[in-house]
VMD Tcl script that builds the backbone (N, CA, C; Angstrom):
set m [mol new atoms 243]
animate dup $m
set s [atomselect $m all]
$s set {name element resname resid chain x y z} {
  {N N MET 1 A 47.487 20.813 107.816}
  {CA C MET 1 A 46.713 20.058 107.264}
  {C C MET 1 A 47.495 18.959 106.800}
  {N N VAL 2 A 47.041 17.352 106.712}
  {CA C VAL 2 A 47.106 16.736 105.598}
  {C C VAL 2 A 47.097 15.958 104.692}
  {N N ALA 3 A 47.862 16.292 103.071}
  {CA C ALA 3 A 47.098 15.401 102.541}
  {C C ALA 3 A 46.239 14.175 102.289}
  {N N ASP 4 A 45.467 13.330 101.782}
  {CA C ASP 4 A 45.653 11.867 101.459}
  {C C ASP 4 A 46.584 11.487 99.951}
  {N N LEU 5 A 46.461 10.394 100.124}
  {CA C LEU 5 A 46.973 10.071 98.457}
  {C C LEU 5 A 46.284 10.614 98.261}
  {N N SER 6 A 44.977 10.088 97.130}
  {CA C SER 6 A 43.595 10.680 96.669}
  {C C SER 6 A 44.496 12.265 95.532}
  {N N GLU 7 A 44.830 13.130 96.942}
  {CA C GLU 7 A 44.980 14.442 97.077}
  {C C GLU 7 A 46.457 14.796 95.831}
  {N N VAL 8 A 47.147 14.015 96.586}
  {CA C VAL 8 A 48.739 14.031 96.963}
  {C C VAL 8 A 48.590 13.989 94.579}
  {N N LEU 9 A 48.003 13.056 94.067}
  {CA C LEU 9 A 47.628 12.380 92.545}
  {C C LEU 9 A 47.230 13.766 92.070}
  {N N THR 10 A 46.415 13.778 92.826}
  {CA C THR 10 A 45.077 15.464 91.573}
  {C C THR 10 A 46.394 16.011 91.520}
  {N N LEU 11 A 46.988 16.064 92.564}
  {CA C LEU 11 A 47.547 17.868 92.519}
  {C C LEU 11 A 49.716 17.548 92.045}
  {N N PHE 12 A 49.424 16.060 91.393}
  {CA C PHE 12 A 50.564 16.143 90.463}
  {C C PHE 12 A 50.138 16.358 89.509}
  {N N LYS 13 A 49.119 15.393 88.412}
  {CA C LYS 13 A 48.361 15.802 87.321}
  {C C LYS 13 A 47.933 16.550 87.776}
  {N N GLU 14 A 47.624 17.411 88.125}
  {CA C GLU 14 A 47.475 19.279 87.552}
  {C C GLU 14 A 48.823 19.935 87.377}
  {N N HIS 15 A 49.512 19.617 88.142}
  {CA C HIS 15 A 51.455 20.498 88.110}
  {C C HIS 15 A 51.709 19.730 86.837}
  {N N GLU 16 A 51.378 18.303 86.545}
  {CA C GLU 16 A 52.155 17.961 84.928}
  {C C GLU 16 A 51.110 18.439 83.728}
  {N N ARG 17 A 49.848 18.599 83.772}
  {CA C ARG 17 A 49.588 19.547 82.767}
  {C C ARG 17 A 49.786 20.776 82.871}
  {N N ASN 18 A 49.580 21.426 83.778}
  {CA C ASN 18 A 50.264 22.690 83.380}
  {C C ASN 18 A 52.135 23.176 83.102}
  {N N ARG 19 A 52.191 22.092 83.172}
  {CA C ARG 19 A 54.151 21.950 83.007}
  {C C ARG 19 A 53.971 21.700 81.215}
  {N N GLU 20 A 52.945 20.972 80.808}
  {CA C GLU 20 A 52.784 20.470 79.840}
  {C C GLU 20 A 52.411 21.633 78.317}
  {N N TRP 21 A 51.579 22.520 78.906}
  {CA C TRP 21 A 50.841 23.433 78.591}
  {C C TRP 21 A 52.143 24.856 78.870}
  {N N PHE 22 A 52.396 24.952 79.802}
  {CA C PHE 22 A 53.653 26.369 79.629}
  {C C PHE 22 A 54.680 25.508 78.340}
  {N N GLU 23 A 55.282 24.313 78.289}
  {CA C GLU 23 A 55.710 23.850 76.878}
  {C C GLU 23 A 55.293 24.002 75.508}
  {N N GLU 24 A 54.684 23.645 75.743}
  {CA C GLU 24 A 53.611 23.500 74.649}
  {C C GLU 24 A 53.667 25.548 74.373}
  {N N ASN 25 A 52.924 26.284 75.316}
  {CA C ASN 25 A 52.583 27.689 74.670}
  {C C ASN 25 A 54.149 28.746 75.088}
  {N N ARG 26 A 55.435 28.255 75.710}
  {CA C ARG 26 A 56.041 28.235 75.799}
  {C C ARG 26 A 56.629 30.062 74.920}
  {N N GLU 27 A 56.773 29.478 73.305}
  {CA C GLU 27 A 57.134 31.151 72.910}
  {C C GLU 27 A 56.463 32.036 73.273}
  {N N THR 28 A 54.746 31.940 73.090}
  {CA C THR 28 A 53.832 32.981 73.585}
  {C C THR 28 A 54.200 33.793 74.980}
  {N N LEU 29 A 54.625 32.644 75.124}
  {CA C LEU 29 A 54.352 33.029 76.724}
  {C C LEU 29 A 55.804 34.126 77.318}
  {N N VAL 30 A 56.390 33.857 76.848}
  {CA C VAL 30 A 58.408 34.388 76.851}
  {C C VAL 30 A 57.979 36.372 75.860}
  {N N GLU 31 A 57.199 35.593 75.528}
  {CA C GLU 31 A 56.935 37.181 74.135}
  {C C GLU 31 A 55.640 38.180 75.280}
  {N N LYS 32 A 55.356 37.661 75.955}
  {CA C LYS 32 A 54.008 38.546 76.287}
  {C C LYS 32 A 54.620 38.684 77.802}
  {N N TYR 33 A 55.231 38.005 78.652}
  {CA C TYR 33 A 55.846 38.397 79.987}
  {C C TYR 33 A 56.729 38.216 79.720}
  {N N ASP 34 A 57.314 38.687 79.140}
  {CA C ASP 34 A 59.056 38.247 78.979}
  {C C ASP 34 A 60.373 39.651 80.397}
  {N N GLY 35 A 60.601 38.894 81.048}
  {CA C GLY 35 A 61.211 40.064 82.234}
  {C C GLY 35 A 60.465 39.867 83.014}
  {N N LYS 36 A 59.254 38.332 83.003}
  {CA C LYS 36 A 57.898 38.346 84.448}
  {C C LYS 36 A 57.887 37.276 84.734}
  {N N PHE 37 A 57.830 36.398 85.958}
  {CA C PHE 37 A 57.499 35.528 86.870}
  {C C PHE 37 A 55.782 35.146 86.333}
  {N N ILE 38 A 55.615 34.081 86.520}
  {CA C ILE 38 A 53.772 33.294 85.618}
  {C C ILE 38 A 53.915 32.954 86.995}
  {N N ALA 39 A 51.815 32.418 87.072}
  {CA C ALA 39 A 51.697 31.836 88.055}
  {C C ALA 39 A 50.355 30.998 86.976}
  {N N ILE 40 A 50.599 29.470 87.008}
  {CA C ILE 40 A 49.577 28.556 85.827}
  {C C ILE 40 A 49.290 27.822 86.820}
  {N N HIS 41 A 47.782 27.914 86.884}
  {CA C HIS 41 A 46.703 26.936 87.079}
  {C C HIS 41 A 46.130 27.076 86.040}
  {N N GLU 42 A 45.109 25.842 86.116}
  {CA C GLU 42 A 44.340 25.169 85.091}
  {C C GLU 42 A 44.511 26.196 84.022}
  {N N ARG 43 A 45.575 25.464 83.516}
  {CA C ARG 43 A 46.694 25.318 82.290}
  {C C ARG 43 A 46.150 26.871 81.785}
  {N N SER 44 A 46.680 27.987 82.571}
  {CA C SER 44 A 46.425 29.058 81.853}
  {C C SER 44 A 47.160 30.409 83.152}
  {N N VAL 45 A 47.521 31.350 82.590}
  {CA C VAL 45 A 47.979 32.383 83.860}
  {C C VAL 45 A 46.833 32.799 84.424}
  {N N VAL 46 A 47.332 32.670 85.582}
  {CA C VAL 46 A 46.859 33.478 86.424}
  {C C VAL 46 A 46.978 34.619 87.259}
  {N N ASP 47 A 48.197 34.933 87.403}
  {CA C ASP 47 A 48.901 36.353 87.602}
  {C C ASP 47 A 50.026 36.669 87.086}
  {N N PHE 48 A 51.105 37.791 87.544}
  {CA C PHE 48 A 52.684 37.262 87.092}
  {C C PHE 48 A 52.958 39.417 87.209}
  {N N ASP 49 A 53.966 39.310 87.924}
  {CA C ASP 49 A 55.085 40.078 88.418}
  {C C ASP 49 A 56.370 40.099 88.409}
  {N N LYS 50 A 56.987 41.165 88.347}
  {CA C LYS 50 A 57.955 40.871 87.542}
  {C C LYS 50 A 59.080 40.397 89.601}
  {N N ASP 51 A 58.439 41.057 90.933}
  {CA C ASP 51 A 58.358 40.534 91.833}
  {C C ASP 51 A 58.168 39.438 91.861}
  {N N ILE 52 A 59.342 38.402 92.671}
  {CA C ILE 52 A 58.327 37.323 92.910}
  {C C ILE 52 A 57.929 36.797 94.254}
  {N N GLY 53 A 58.587 37.486 94.978}
  {CA C GLY 53 A 57.450 37.696 96.304}
  {C C GLY 53 A 56.734 38.163 96.239}
  {N N LYS 54 A 56.235 39.371 95.812}
  {CA C LYS 54 A 54.832 39.831 95.368}
  {C C LYS 54 A 54.008 38.657 94.559}
  {N N LEU 55 A 54.314 38.345 93.947}
  {CA C LEU 55 A 53.910 37.443 92.893}
  {C C LEU 55 A 52.830 36.670 94.590}
  {N N MET 56 A 54.609 35.161 94.596}
  {CA C MET 56 A 54.493 34.352 95.493}
  {C C MET 56 A 53.178 34.266 96.486}
  {N N GLU 57 A 53.054 35.852 97.438}
  {CA C GLU 57 A 52.078 36.094 98.627}
  {C C GLU 57 A 50.637 36.429 98.141}
  {N N ARG 58 A 50.818 37.049 96.105}
  {CA C ARG 58 A 48.618 36.635 96.192}
  {C C ARG 58 A 49.174 35.491 95.290}
  {N N VAL 59 A 50.130 34.021 94.946}
  {CA C VAL 59 A 49.037 32.408 95.189}
  {C C VAL 59 A 49.237 31.636 95.983}
  {N N HIS 60 A 49.488 32.350 97.418}
  {CA C HIS 60 A 49.690 31.771 99.040}
  {C C HIS 60 A 47.866 31.900 98.906}
  {N N ARG 61 A 47.712 33.347 99.055}
  {CA C ARG 61 A 46.790 34.171 99.091}
  {C C ARG 61 A 44.659 33.536 98.756}
  {N N PHE 62 A 45.507 32.994 96.733}
  {CA C PHE 62 A 45.054 32.382 95.697}
  {C C PHE 62 A 44.436 31.238 96.175}
  {N N GLN 63 A 45.478 30.122 96.597}
  {CA C GLN 63 A 45.956 28.498 97.214}
  {C C GLN 63 A 44.954 28.752 98.549}
  {N N ALA 64 A 44.766 29.219 99.743}
  {CA C ALA 64 A 44.119 29.204 100.456}
  {C C ALA 64 A 42.596 29.342 99.989}
  {N N LEU 65 A 41.885 30.668 99.145}
  {CA C LEU 65 A 41.246 30.939 98.359}
  {C C LEU 65 A 40.084 29.119 97.856}
  {N N LEU 66 A 41.019 28.496 96.748}
  {CA C LEU 66 A 40.521 28.175 96.454}
  {C C LEU 66 A 40.937 26.555 97.689}
  {N N ARG 67 A 41.104 26.878 98.084}
  {CA C ARG 67 A 40.993 25.310 99.886}
  {C C ARG 67 A 40.357 25.047 100.573}
  {N N THR 68 A 39.281 27.011 100.612}
  {CA C THR 68 A 38.210 27.438 101.136}
  {C C THR 68 A 37.475 26.964 99.982}
  {N N VAL 69 A 37.348 27.271 98.586}
  {CA C VAL 69 A 35.620 26.678 97.998}
  {C C VAL 69 A 35.652 25.584 98.284}
  {N N ARG 70 A 37.591 24.618 98.254}
  {CA C ARG 70 A 37.067 23.128 98.272}
  {C C ARG 70 A 36.400 22.387 98.958}
  {N N ARG 71 A 36.256 23.503 100.022}
  {CA C ARG 71 A 35.961 22.573 101.743}
  {C C ARG 71 A 34.571 22.679 102.129}
  {N N LYS 72 A 34.090 24.350 101.428}
  {CA C LYS 72 A 32.428 25.317 102.050}
  {C C LYS 72 A 32.003 24.357 100.497}
  {N N GLY 73 A 32.660 24.335 99.694}
  {CA C GLY 73 A 31.369 24.069 97.947}
  {C C GLY 73 A 31.727 25.700 97.619}
  {N N ARG 74 A 31.891 25.669 96.904}
  {CA C ARG 74 A 31.698 27.152 95.702}
  {C C ARG 74 A 30.557 27.760 95.824}
  {N N GLU 75 A 29.493 26.845 96.320}
  {CA C GLU 75 A 28.222 28.042 96.175}
  {C C GLU 75 A 28.095 28.693 97.321}
  {N N ARG 76 A 28.051 28.281 98.610}
  {CA C ARG 76 A 28.307 28.627 99.150}
  {C C ARG 76 A 29.248 29.195 99.806}
  {N N LEU 77 A 30.263 29.394 98.800}
  {CA C LEU 77 A 31.463 30.859 99.622}
  {C C LEU 77 A 30.872 31.991 98.716}
  {N N LEU 78 A 30.063 32.072 97.080}
  {CA C LEU 78 A 30.535 32.242 96.595}
  {C C LEU 78 A 28.546 33.300 97.264}
  {N N ALA 79 A 27.683 32.449 97.660}
  {CA C ALA 79 A 26.774 33.297 98.621}
  {C C ALA 79 A 27.212 34.103 99.628}
  {N N CYS 80 A 28.662 34.154 100.167}
  {CA C CYS 80 A 28.585 34.086 101.462}
  {C C CYS 80 A 30.136 35.874 100.608}
  {N N ALA 81 A 29.890 35.625 99.355}
  {CA C ALA 81 A 31.597 37.227 99.235}
  {C C ALA 81 A 30.019 38.467 99.125}
}
mol reanalyze $m
mol bondsrecalc $m
mol representation Tube
mol addrep $m
């Protein structure tokens, strides 16, 4: 799948917002998730694990679901679930 420039820019902006959110909340996140890896989406922690491999597997499934939602439309996907 090749993303067009607008998709790349959107993803870059979202990544930047998540990075800023992480920096603003670093102390709280370290207290809560110390010793764990975290996955951030839309400025919130969506998953965490001590094992980065397991976390990455779940993140990849989550990303695939998001692509499906965007492609099919949220209502259609939820109606099928």
